[in-house]
N, C-alpha and C positions, 0 to 999 in steps of 0.2 A: 549628142548622143554617140556613145561608142559601142562598137560591135563587140559582142561577147564571143570569144573563141570557144567552141564546144570541143572538148577533148573526147576521143572515142573511149568507150568503156572497155577496161581490160578485165577479162573474166579470169577466175582463179579456180583451182580444184575445189576449194571450199564453196564456191558458188553452185557447183553442181549438185550439192545436197538439196538446194531449194527447188530444183527443177523437177517436173512431174516424171513419175515412173510410168511411162506410156508406151513403151516398146521402141521409142526412137533411141538412137545412139548419139550420145553427146561427146564431143571431143574439143579440146582446147589447144590451139596452136598459136603461139606467140601472143596470147591474151585474147584471141578471137574465137568465139564460140561457133562451132560447126555442128549441125545437126543433120542426121540422115535417117531415113526410115529403115525398117527391117528389110535386109537385102532380098532379092529375088531367090526363089528356091533353088534355081540352077546355079546361082553364085554360091549358096551355101553348100551345094553338092561338091562343087569344085574345091572350096576351102576345106570341106570335110574330108575329101580324098587326099589332099596335101597333108592335112593333120594326121590322118590315118597312117600314111606312108612314113612320115617323120616319127610318129609315136612308135610304130612298130620297130623302125631302125633304132630308135633311142633305147627301147627295152632290151633289144639284142646287144647293143654296143655298151650300155651302161654309162655312157659319157654325158648324157644331158636329157633334156626333156622338151617335148613339143607341148604347146598350150594353144587352145582354141579361143579366140577372141578375148585375150586378157587385157586388163588394164595395165598400161605402161605410163608411169607418171615420171617425167624427166625433171619437172620443176612445178611450182604452183601455177605457172601459166602455160605449161606444155604437158598435156595429158591425152593420150590417144588409145584407141581400141583397135589394134590391127587384127586382120582375120586370123592369122596364125603367127606364132613365133617359135624359134628354136633357141634354147639357152643351155649352156654347159652347166654341169652340176656346180662347179666351182663358182660360176657367176650367179647362178640361182640362189645359192646359199648366201651370198652377199646382198643381193638385190630384192628378195622376196620379203615383203612386209607382212605384218600381222593380219592385214585385210586381204591378203592374197594377190596384191598388186606388185608389179616390178617397179622399182624405183630408179631404174637406169636402163641402159640399152642391152637387150638380148643380142647375141651374136647375129641372128638372122630374123628379119622382119619380113612379113609376107602379106600382100594385099591382092585380092581379087578385084578387079574393076568392076564397078557397078555400071548401070546403063546410063545414068545422067552425065552429061558433059562436065557439070560442076564437080561431081564426085571423082570423075576420072582425073581432072586437072588437080584436085586436091592430092590424090595418090601419086600422080606422075610428077608433080612439081613441088607443091608445098611440103608434102611428107617426105619426099626425096631429100629436100634441103634439111628438114628437121632431123631426119634420121643420120644424114651425113654429118651434121653438126654435133650430134650426140654420141658419135662413135660406133654406130651399128657396123658390123663388118660386111654383111651381105644384105641386099634388099632384092627380093623377088616380086615381080609384078605379073600376075596372071591375066590375060585377056581372053575371057571365055568366048566372046563373040568372034574373035579372030583365031582362037585356038592356039595361042602362043604365049611364051613366057619371057620376060626381059630380066636378065640377071645383072645387078649392079654389085661391084666389089670395091673395097676400099683400096685406093691407090694413091700414094702420096697425100694421105690425110682426107681424101674425099671419096664418096661413092661415085663410080664411073661405070657406065653401061659396058659390059664386057662381052655379053653374048645375048642373041635372041634365039630362042629354042622353039621349034615347030613340032608338030604332031609326031614326025618321024625320028625326033632327037630324044636323047636321054639326058635327064637332069643328074648332075653330080656336083659336089662341092668340096673344095680343099679343106673346109672346116669339118666336113662329115666323111672321114675316111671310110670307104666301103659302101657308102650310101649311093643307090642308083635307082632311078625311077623313070620309066617311059612316060614322056609328057602325054602321049595319046591316052594312057590310063587315067590320067587326072581329069581329062575332059569327057571321058566315056560316059 
């Protein structure tokens, strides 16, 4: 008798259509299905505050747009729902599909860490690698429990942590000229 090698199932964007619409968030990274429940209300408050600041600045500057929990489809086996993104108008015009999903990397991807260790590791490791490989220019990770933000920027083709910002610090970005936001206001 010979042993049969079982190949792990690779999920695709098309497979998502068959999953229940039950309030869970489904993402696919390298063909692996990841499911998380609706985030804690405090998680949503932080994500909403970030979105609000970026949206306000974007309306004033006219250079791009912020999006809250958009679908970002990099390929049929890599599709995520970050908490917030910022994308320039030029890039949005190229990447926004008819369904309202981005089909490539926005300039800035933003995640607010959830409470579970599994979700934290996905944001801090798996998504960091994915976003780096897909050409994201900046990746912001907010930790509401510690009240800090880790800022990753593209250097020599990879996302590298360049800053850790605390409640007394101010968030700025070379991608967003004139944007400035006190970290403390995002966690208030």
